N, CA, C, O and the ligand as a Tripos MOL2 file, in Angstrom:
@<TRIPOS>MOLECULE
protein
  225   223    57     0     0
PROTEIN
NO_CHARGES

@<TRIPOS>ATOM
      1 N         -14.8950   -2.9640    7.0260 N.3       1 MET1
      2 CA        -14.6720   -3.5820    8.4190 C.3       1 MET1
      3 C         -14.4630   -5.0610    8.3450 C.2       1 MET1
      4 O         -15.1250   -5.7110    7.5360 O.2       1 MET1
      5 N         -13.5840   -5.6490    9.1370 N.am      2 ALA2
      6 CA        -13.1400   -6.9990    8.9680 C.3       2 ALA2
      7 C         -12.8130   -7.4970   10.5410 C.2       2 ALA2
      8 O         -12.5470   -6.6970   11.4370 O.2       2 ALA2
      9 N         -12.8700   -8.8000   10.7060 N.am      3 ASN3
     10 CA        -12.5980   -9.3880   11.9800 C.3       3 ASN3
     11 C         -11.1580  -10.0310   12.0370 C.2       3 ASN3
     12 O         -10.5810  -10.5110   11.0610 O.2       3 ASN3
     13 N         -10.7040   -9.9760   13.2160 N.am      4 CYS4
     14 CA         -9.2320  -10.5020   13.4400 C.3       4 CYS4
     15 C          -9.5210  -11.9800   13.4020 C.2       4 CYS4
     16 O         -10.5160  -12.4670   13.9380 O.2       4 CYS4
     17 N          -8.5140  -12.7500   12.6760 N.am      5 LEU5
     18 CA         -8.6000  -14.2250   12.6920 C.3       5 LEU5
     19 C          -8.2870  -14.9520   14.0160 C.2       5 LEU5
     20 O          -8.5380  -16.1150   14.3320 O.2       5 LEU5
     21 N          -7.6130  -13.8700   14.7800 N.am      6 GLU6
     22 CA         -7.1040  -14.5660   16.1700 C.3       6 GLU6
     23 C          -8.0450  -14.4290   17.1920 C.2       6 GLU6
     24 O          -8.4460  -15.3750   17.8710 O.2       6 GLU6
     25 N          -8.4410  -13.1520   17.3270 N.am      7 CYS7
     26 CA         -9.2900  -12.7960   18.5790 C.3       7 CYS7
     27 C         -10.6790  -12.2310   18.2060 C.2       7 CYS7
     28 O         -11.4800  -11.8650   19.0660 O.2       7 CYS7
     29 N         -10.9520  -12.1720   16.7190 N.am      8 ASN8
     30 CA        -12.2660  -11.9440   16.3490 C.3       8 ASN8
     31 C         -12.6420  -10.5080   16.6790 C.2       8 ASN8
     32 O         -13.8180  -10.1670   16.5540 O.2       8 ASN8
     33 N         -11.7060   -9.6310   17.0990 N.am      9 GLN9
     34 CA        -11.9590   -8.2870   17.2700 C.3       9 GLN9
     35 C         -12.0530   -7.5460   15.9290 C.2       9 GLN9
     36 O         -11.2970   -7.8050   14.9930 O.2       9 GLN9
     37 N         -13.1030   -6.5290   15.8740 N.am     10 GLU10
     38 CA        -13.1100   -5.8470   14.7100 C.3      10 GLU10
     39 C         -12.0350   -5.0050   14.2690 C.2      10 GLU10
     40 O         -11.5550   -4.1890   15.0550 O.2      10 GLU10
     41 N         -11.6500   -5.1030   13.2170 N.am     11 ILE11
     42 CA        -10.4460   -4.2900   12.7530 C.3      11 ILE11
     43 C         -10.8510   -3.2990   11.8520 C.2      11 ILE11
     44 O         -11.3310   -3.7050   10.7930 O.2      11 ILE11
     45 N         -10.7650   -2.0400   12.0380 N.am     12 ARG12
     46 CA        -11.1860   -0.9300   11.4200 C.3      12 ARG12
     47 C         -10.3390   -0.7530   10.0950 C.2      12 ARG12
     48 O          -9.1290   -0.5440   10.1820 O.2      12 ARG12
     49 N         -10.9530   -0.8330    8.9080 N.am     13 VAL13
     50 CA        -10.3550   -0.6600    7.4830 C.3      13 VAL13
     51 C         -10.7410    0.4070    6.8440 C.2      13 VAL13
     52 O         -11.9360    0.6550    6.6830 O.2      13 VAL13
     53 N          -9.7810    1.1750    6.3990 N.am     14 PRO14
     54 CA        -10.1430    2.7010    5.7820 C.3      14 PRO14
     55 C         -10.7510    2.2670    4.4340 C.2      14 PRO14
     56 O         -10.5240    1.1700    3.9230 O.2      14 PRO14
     57 N         -11.5680    3.2490    3.8840 N.am     15 SER15
     58 CA        -12.4190    2.9480    2.7930 C.3      15 SER15
     59 C         -11.5660    3.0810    1.4060 C.2      15 SER15
     60 O         -12.0670    2.9000    0.2960 O.2      15 SER15
     61 N         -10.2910    3.4010    1.6240 N.am     16 ASP16
     62 CA         -9.4440    3.5890    0.5160 C.3      16 ASP16
     63 C          -8.3260    2.6170    0.3700 C.2      16 ASP16
     64 O          -7.4460    2.7490   -0.4810 O.2      16 ASP16
     65 N          -8.3890    1.5240    1.3210 N.am     17 VAL17
     66 CA         -7.4000    0.4300    1.3070 C.3      17 VAL17
     67 C          -7.1470   -0.1930    0.0000 C.2      17 VAL17
     68 O          -8.0310   -0.3340   -0.8450 O.2      17 VAL17
     69 N          -6.0400   -0.5290   -0.1380 N.am     18 ILE18
     70 CA         -5.7090   -1.3020   -1.5770 C.3      18 ILE18
     71 C          -5.4420   -2.8250   -1.2480 C.2      18 ILE18
     72 O          -5.2300   -3.2310   -0.1060 O.2      18 ILE18
     73 N          -5.4730   -3.5710   -2.3040 N.am     19 ASP19
     74 CA         -5.3350   -5.0510   -2.2150 C.3      19 ASP19
     75 C          -3.9100   -5.1600   -1.7870 C.2      19 ASP19
     76 O          -3.0550   -4.4570   -2.3250 O.2      19 ASP19
     77 N          -3.6080   -6.0320   -0.8190 N.am     20 GLY20
     78 CA         -2.1900   -6.4060   -0.4480 C.3      20 GLY20
     79 C          -1.8600   -5.5060    0.8700 C.2      20 GLY20
     80 O          -0.8550   -5.7890    1.5210 O.2      20 GLY20
     81 N          -2.5260   -4.6440    1.1870 N.am     21 GLU21
     82 CA         -2.1740   -3.6690    2.2680 C.3      21 GLU21
     83 C          -2.2010   -4.3020    3.5700 C.2      21 GLU21
     84 O          -3.0570   -5.1470    3.8280 O.2      21 GLU21
     85 N          -1.2870   -3.9350    4.4380 N.am     22 ILE22
     86 CA         -1.0930   -4.7680    5.7350 C.3      22 ILE22
     87 C          -1.8050   -3.9720    6.9510 C.2      22 ILE22
     88 O          -1.5570   -2.7920    7.2030 O.2      22 ILE22
     89 N          -2.7130   -4.7640    7.6650 N.am     23 VAL23
     90 CA         -3.4870   -4.1430    8.6810 C.3      23 VAL23
     91 C          -2.9680   -4.8430    9.9740 C.2      23 VAL23
     92 O          -2.5810   -6.0120    9.9740 O.2      23 VAL23
     93 N          -2.9870   -4.0270   11.0940 N.am     24 THR24
     94 CA         -2.7190   -4.8890   12.2900 C.3      24 THR24
     95 C          -3.8180   -4.7000   13.2610 C.2      24 THR24
     96 O          -4.2790   -3.5740   13.4470 O.2      24 THR24
     97 N          -4.2880   -5.7930   13.9250 N.am     25 CYS25
     98 CA         -5.2450   -5.8310   14.9130 C.3      25 CYS25
     99 C          -4.7430   -4.9820   16.1190 C.2      25 CYS25
    100 O          -3.6240   -5.1590   16.5990 O.2      25 CYS25
    101 N          -5.5970   -4.0770   16.5750 N.am     26 GLY26
    102 CA         -5.3250   -3.1320   17.7890 C.3      26 GLY26
    103 C          -5.2190   -4.0700   19.0440 C.2      26 GLY26
    104 O          -4.4350   -3.8370   19.9640 O.2      26 GLY26
    105 N          -6.1300   -5.2280   19.0070 N.am     27 ASP27
    106 CA         -6.2700   -5.8920   20.2120 C.3      27 ASP27
    107 C          -5.3040   -6.8770   20.5540 C.2      27 ASP27
    108 O          -4.9250   -6.9600   21.7220 O.2      27 ASP27
    109 N          -4.8570   -7.6420   19.6610 N.am     28 CYS28
    110 CA         -3.7660   -8.6390   19.7810 C.3      28 CYS28
    111 C          -2.5220   -8.4420   19.0350 C.2      28 CYS28
    112 O          -1.5240   -9.1500   19.1680 O.2      28 CYS28
    113 N          -2.6280   -7.4930   18.2840 N.am     29 GLY29
    114 CA         -1.3120   -7.1170   17.3880 C.3      29 GLY29
    115 C          -0.8930   -7.8990   16.3660 C.2      29 GLY29
    116 O           0.2380   -7.7610   15.9000 O.2      29 GLY29
    117 N          -1.8430   -8.8940   15.8610 N.am     30 THR30
    118 CA         -1.5570   -9.8840   14.7680 C.3      30 THR30
    119 C          -1.7170   -8.8710   13.3950 C.2      30 THR30
    120 O          -2.6260   -8.0500   13.2740 O.2      30 THR30
    121 N          -0.7870   -9.0750   12.5310 N.am     31 SER31
    122 CA         -0.8660   -8.4390   11.2520 C.3      31 SER31
    123 C          -1.3640   -9.3120   10.1570 C.2      31 SER31
    124 O          -1.0230  -10.4800    9.9710 O.2      31 SER31
    125 N          -2.1670   -8.6530    9.4890 N.am     32 PHE32
    126 CA         -2.8530   -9.3770    8.2950 C.3      32 PHE32
    127 C          -2.6800   -8.5630    6.9950 C.2      32 PHE32
    128 O          -2.6100   -7.3340    6.9720 O.2      32 PHE32
    129 N          -2.6190   -9.3670    5.9140 N.am     33 GLU33
    130 CA         -2.8300   -8.8710    4.6720 C.3      33 GLU33
    131 C          -4.1320   -8.8030    4.0440 C.2      33 GLU33
    132 O          -4.8760   -9.7820    3.9960 O.2      33 GLU33
    133 N          -4.4170   -7.7050    3.5750 N.am     34 LEU34
    134 CA         -5.7840   -7.5300    3.0410 C.3      34 LEU34
    135 C          -5.9410   -8.0220    1.5780 C.2      34 LEU34
    136 O          -5.0390   -7.7380    0.7900 O.2      34 LEU34
    137 N          -6.9130   -8.6710    1.1870 N.am     35 GLU35
    138 CA         -7.1100   -9.1240    0.0090 C.3      35 GLU35
    139 C          -8.3900   -8.6410   -0.3740 C.2      35 GLU35
    140 O          -9.3450   -9.0660    0.2750 O.2      35 GLU35
    141 N          -8.6210   -7.7720   -1.3760 N.am     36 ILE36
    142 CA         -9.9050   -7.3590   -1.8400 C.3      36 ILE36
    143 C         -10.3640   -7.7090   -3.1660 C.2      36 ILE36
    144 O          -9.7040   -7.4460   -4.1710 O.2      36 ILE36
    145 N         -11.5140   -8.3130   -3.1880 N.am     37 SER37
    146 CA        -12.0780   -8.9640   -4.4100 C.3      37 SER37
    147 C         -12.6640   -7.8760   -5.2690 C.2      37 SER37
    148 O         -12.8740   -6.7470   -4.8260 O.2      37 SER37
    149 N         -12.9360   -8.2550   -6.5630 N.am     38 GLU38
    150 CA        -13.5200   -7.3090   -7.4580 C.3      38 GLU38
    151 C         -14.8020   -6.6620   -6.9480 C.2      38 GLU38
    152 O         -15.1430   -5.4890   -7.0950 O.2      38 GLU38
    153 N         -15.4420   -7.6320   -6.3300 N.am     39 ALA39
    154 CA        -16.9040   -7.1060   -5.6090 C.3      39 ALA39
    155 C         -16.6460   -6.3270   -4.3200 C.2      39 ALA39
    156 O         -17.6090   -5.9700   -3.6410 O.2      39 ALA39
    157 N         -15.4350   -6.0570   -3.9620 N.am     40 GLY40
    158 CA        -15.1990   -5.3030   -2.7570 C.3      40 GLY40
    159 C         -15.2120   -6.0020   -1.4360 C.2      40 GLY40
    160 O         -15.2050   -5.3980   -0.3640 O.2      40 GLY40
    161 N         -15.2300   -7.3170   -1.5630 N.am     41 ILE41
    162 CA        -15.3060   -8.1800   -0.3020 C.3      41 ILE41
    163 C         -13.7240   -8.3200    0.1840 C.2      41 ILE41
    164 O         -12.8190   -8.8170   -0.4870 O.2      41 ILE41
    165 N         -13.6230   -7.7840    1.4540 N.am     42 ILE42
    166 CA        -12.4000   -7.6900    2.0800 C.3      42 ILE42
    167 C         -12.1600   -9.1900    2.9110 C.2      42 ILE42
    168 O         -12.9300   -9.5840    3.7870 O.2      42 ILE42
    169 N         -11.0160   -9.8900    2.4850 N.am     43 THR43
    170 CA        -10.5370  -10.9670    3.2010 C.3      43 THR43
    171 C          -9.2460  -10.8000    3.9220 C.2      43 THR43
    172 O          -8.3300  -10.2480    3.3120 O.2      43 THR43
    173 N          -9.0680  -11.1850    5.0760 N.am     44 LEU44
    174 CA         -7.7580  -11.1480    5.7490 C.3      44 LEU44
    175 C          -6.9960  -12.5470    5.6340 C.2      44 LEU44
    176 O          -7.5180  -13.6570    5.7430 O.2      44 LEU44
    177 N          -5.6460  -12.2590    5.3900 N.am     45 ARG45
    178 CA         -4.8380  -13.4110    5.3030 C.3      45 ARG45
    179 C          -3.6450  -13.1460    6.3080 C.2      45 ARG45
    180 O          -3.1900  -12.0140    6.4670 O.2      45 ARG45
    181 N          -3.2330  -14.1030    6.8810 N.am     46 THR46
    182 CA         -2.1520  -14.0430    8.0110 C.3      46 THR46
    183 C          -0.8070  -13.5720    7.1790 C.2      46 THR46
    184 O          -0.4480  -14.1630    6.1610 O.2      46 THR46
    185 N          -0.1950  -12.5840    7.6590 N.am     47 ALA47
    186 CA          0.9500  -11.9330    6.9250 C.3      47 ALA47
    187 C           2.2230  -12.3800    7.6280 C.2      47 ALA47
    188 O           3.3190  -12.1620    7.1110 O.2      47 ALA47
    189 N           2.1030  -12.9850    8.7660 N.am     48 GLU48
    190 CA          3.4100  -13.2820    9.4140 C.3      48 GLU48
    191 C           4.2480  -14.4990    8.8440 C.2      48 GLU48
    192 O           5.4680  -14.6190    8.9550 O.2      48 GLU48
    193 N           3.3900  -15.3800    8.2160 N.am     49 SER49
    194 CA          3.9610  -16.6020    7.6650 C.3      49 SER49
    195 C           4.9090  -16.3280    6.3460 C.2      49 SER49
    196 O           5.8080  -17.0830    5.9740 O.2      49 SER49
    197 N           4.5310  -15.1080    5.7240 N.am     50 ALA50
    198 CA          5.3850  -14.7210    4.5860 C.3      50 ALA50
    199 C           6.8600  -14.4110    4.7060 C.2      50 ALA50
    200 O           7.7250  -14.5450    3.8400 O.2      50 ALA50
    201 N           6.9880  -13.9450    6.0130 N.am     51 SER51
    202 CA          8.4520  -13.6420    6.1590 C.3      51 SER51
    203 C           9.2730  -14.3070    7.2920 C.2      51 SER51
    204 O          10.4820  -14.1350    7.4460 O.2      51 SER51
    205 N           8.4690  -15.0960    8.0780 N.am     52 GLU52
    206 CA          9.0390  -15.5530    9.2720 C.3      52 GLU52
    207 C           9.4630  -17.0310    9.0530 C.2      52 GLU52
    208 O          10.5110  -17.3480    9.6160 O.2      52 GLU52
    209 N           8.8020  -18.0250    8.3020 N.am     53 ASP53
    210 CA          8.9500  -19.2300    8.2820 C.3      53 ASP53
    211 C           9.8850  -19.8720    7.3210 C.2      53 ASP53
    212 O           9.6930  -20.9380    6.7360 O.2      53 ASP53
    213 N          11.0960  -18.9610    7.2140 N.am     54 TRP54
    214 CA         12.1780  -19.4910    6.1910 C.3      54 TRP54
    215 C          13.3560  -19.8030    6.9290 C.2      54 TRP54
    216 O          14.4600  -19.6890    6.3950 O.2      54 TRP54
    217 N          13.2250  -20.1860    8.1040 N.am     55 GLY55
    218 CA         14.4410  -20.5490    8.9960 C.3      55 GLY55
    219 C          15.2380  -21.8930    8.4700 C.2      55 GLY55
    220 O          16.4620  -22.0220    8.5230 O.2      55 GLY55
    221 N          14.4490  -22.7270    8.0280 N.am     56 GLU56
    222 CA         15.0780  -23.9650    7.6550 C.3      56 GLU56
    223 C          16.0310  -23.9120    6.3820 C.2      56 GLU56
    224 O          16.6060  -24.9300    5.9990 O.2      56 GLU56
    225 ZN         -6.6290   -9.6260   17.1550 Zn       57 ZN57
@<TRIPOS>BOND
     1     1     2 1
     2     2     3 1
     3     3     4 2
     4     3     5 am
     5     5     6 1
     6     6     7 1
     7     7     8 2
     8     7     9 am
     9     9    10 1
    10    10    11 1
    11    11    12 2
    12    11    13 am
    13    13    14 1
    14    14    15 1
    15    15    16 2
    16    15    17 am
    17    17    18 1
    18    18    19 1
    19    19    20 2
    20    19    21 am
    21    21    22 1
    22    22    23 1
    23    23    24 2
    24    23    25 am
    25    25    26 1
    26    26    27 1
    27    27    28 2
    28    27    29 am
    29    29    30 1
    30    30    31 1
    31    31    32 2
    32    31    33 am
    33    33    34 1
    34    34    35 1
    35    35    36 2
    36    35    37 am
    37    37    38 1
    38    38    39 1
    39    39    40 2
    40    39    41 am
    41    41    42 1
    42    42    43 1
    43    43    44 2
    44    43    45 am
    45    45    46 1
    46    46    47 1
    47    47    48 2
    48    47    49 am
    49    49    50 1
    50    50    51 1
    51    51    52 2
    52    51    53 am
    53    53    54 1
    54    54    55 1
    55    55    56 2
    56    55    57 am
    57    57    58 1
    58    58    59 1
    59    59    60 2
    60    59    61 am
    61    61    62 1
    62    62    63 1
    63    63    64 2
    64    63    65 am
    65    65    66 1
    66    66    67 1
    67    67    68 2
    68    67    69 am
    69    69    70 1
    70    70    71 1
    71    71    72 2
    72    71    73 am
    73    73    74 1
    74    74    75 1
    75    75    76 2
    76    75    77 am
    77    77    78 1
    78    78    79 1
    79    79    80 2
    80    79    81 am
    81    81    82 1
    82    82    83 1
    83    83    84 2
    84    83    85 am
    85    85    86 1
    86    86    87 1
    87    87    88 2
    88    87    89 am
    89    89    90 1
    90    90    91 1
    91    91    92 2
    92    91    93 am
    93    93    94 1
    94    94    95 1
    95    95    96 2
    96    95    97 am
    97    97    98 1
    98    98    99 1
    99    99   100 2
   100    99   101 am
   101   101   102 1
   102   102   103 1
   103   103   104 2
   104   103   105 am
   105   105   106 1
   106   106   107 1
   107   107   108 2
   108   107   109 am
   109   109   110 1
   110   110   111 1
   111   111   112 2
   112   111   113 am
   113   113   114 1
   114   114   115 1
   115   115   116 2
   116   115   117 am
   117   117   118 1
   118   118   119 1
   119   119   120 2
   120   119   121 am
   121   121   122 1
   122   122   123 1
   123   123   124 2
   124   123   125 am
   125   125   126 1
   126   126   127 1
   127   127   128 2
   128   127   129 am
   129   129   130 1
   130   130   131 1
   131   131   132 2
   132   131   133 am
   133   133   134 1
   134   134   135 1
   135   135   136 2
   136   135   137 am
   137   137   138 1
   138   138   139 1
   139   139   140 2
   140   139   141 am
   141   141   142 1
   142   142   143 1
   143   143   144 2
   144   143   145 am
   145   145   146 1
   146   146   147 1
   147   147   148 2
   148   147   149 am
   149   149   150 1
   150   150   151 1
   151   151   152 2
   152   151   153 am
   153   153   154 1
   154   154   155 1
   155   155   156 2
   156   155   157 am
   157   157   158 1
   158   158   159 1
   159   159   160 2
   160   159   161 am
   161   161   162 1
   162   162   163 1
   163   163   164 2
   164   163   165 am
   165   165   166 1
   166   166   167 1
   167   167   168 2
   168   167   169 am
   169   169   170 1
   170   170   171 1
   171   171   172 2
   172   171   173 am
   173   173   174 1
   174   174   175 1
   175   175   176 2
   176   175   177 am
   177   177   178 1
   178   178   179 1
   179   179   180 2
   180   179   181 am
   181   181   182 1
   182   182   183 1
   183   183   184 2
   184   183   185 am
   185   185   186 1
   186   186   187 1
   187   187   188 2
   188   187   189 am
   189   189   190 1
   190   190   191 1
   191   191   192 2
   192   191   193 am
   193   193   194 1
   194   194   195 1
   195   195   196 2
   196   195   197 am
   197   197   198 1
   198   198   199 1
   199   199   200 2
   200   199   201 am
   201   201   202 1
   202   202   203 1
   203   203   204 2
   204   203   205 am
   205   205   206 1
   206   206   207 1
   207   207   208 2
   208   207   209 am
   209   209   210 1
   210   210   211 1
   211   211   212 2
   212   211   213 am
   213   213   214 1
   214   214   215 1
   215   215   216 2
   216   215   217 am
   217   217   218 1
   218   218   219 1
   219   219   220 2
   220   219   221 am
   221   221   222 1
   222   222   223 1
   223   223   224 2
@<TRIPOS>SUBSTRUCTURE
     1 MET1         2 RESIDUE 1 A MET
     2 ALA2         6 RESIDUE 1 A ALA
     3 ASN3        10 RESIDUE 1 A ASN
     4 CYS4        14 RESIDUE 1 A CYS
     5 LEU5        18 RESIDUE 1 A LEU
     6 GLU6        22 RESIDUE 1 A GLU
     7 CYS7        26 RESIDUE 1 A CYS
     8 ASN8        30 RESIDUE 1 A ASN
     9 GLN9        34 RESIDUE 1 A GLN
    10 GLU10       38 RESIDUE 1 A GLU
    11 ILE11       42 RESIDUE 1 A ILE
    12 ARG12       46 RESIDUE 1 A ARG
    13 VAL13       50 RESIDUE 1 A VAL
    14 PRO14       54 RESIDUE 1 A PRO
    15 SER15       58 RESIDUE 1 A SER
    16 ASP16       62 RESIDUE 1 A ASP
    17 VAL17       66 RESIDUE 1 A VAL
    18 ILE18       70 RESIDUE 1 A ILE
    19 ASP19       74 RESIDUE 1 A ASP
    20 GLY20       78 RESIDUE 1 A GLY
    21 GLU21       82 RESIDUE 1 A GLU
    22 ILE22       86 RESIDUE 1 A ILE
    23 VAL23       90 RESIDUE 1 A VAL
    24 THR24       94 RESIDUE 1 A THR
    25 CYS25       98 RESIDUE 1 A CYS
    26 GLY26      102 RESIDUE 1 A GLY
    27 ASP27      106 RESIDUE 1 A ASP
    28 CYS28      110 RESIDUE 1 A CYS
    29 GLY29      114 RESIDUE 1 A GLY
    30 THR30      118 RESIDUE 1 A THR
    31 SER31      122 RESIDUE 1 A SER
    32 PHE32      126 RESIDUE 1 A PHE
    33 GLU33      130 RESIDUE 1 A GLU
    34 LEU34      134 RESIDUE 1 A LEU
    35 GLU35      138 RESIDUE 1 A GLU
    36 ILE36      142 RESIDUE 1 A ILE
    37 SER37      146 RESIDUE 1 A SER
    38 GLU38      150 RESIDUE 1 A GLU
    39 ALA39      154 RESIDUE 1 A ALA
    40 GLY40      158 RESIDUE 1 A GLY
    41 ILE41      162 RESIDUE 1 A ILE
    42 ILE42      166 RESIDUE 1 A ILE
    43 THR43      170 RESIDUE 1 A THR
    44 LEU44      174 RESIDUE 1 A LEU
    45 ARG45      178 RESIDUE 1 A ARG
    46 THR46      182 RESIDUE 1 A THR
    47 ALA47      186 RESIDUE 1 A ALA
    48 GLU48      190 RESIDUE 1 A GLU
    49 SER49      194 RESIDUE 1 A SER
    50 ALA50      198 RESIDUE 1 A ALA
    51 SER51      202 RESIDUE 1 A SER
    52 GLU52      206 RESIDUE 1 A GLU
    53 ASP53      210 RESIDUE 1 A ASP
    54 TRP54      214 RESIDUE 1 A TRP
    55 GLY55      218 RESIDUE 1 A GLY
    56 GLU56      222 RESIDUE 1 A GLU
    57 ZN57       225 GROUP 0 **** ****
């Protein structure tokens, strides 16, 4: 389980997720990339900047 960085809503994360998988908050619709440490700790990273901010 992780919390949305935008609205702090709990995001349900399947037990078999892999590092780099994209999850979307069901409440605000923001997408996040999952980063899973070797200890199994899940961190969310905003995924939108990876593809959107290349306009210049
Ligand atoms: Zn959210």
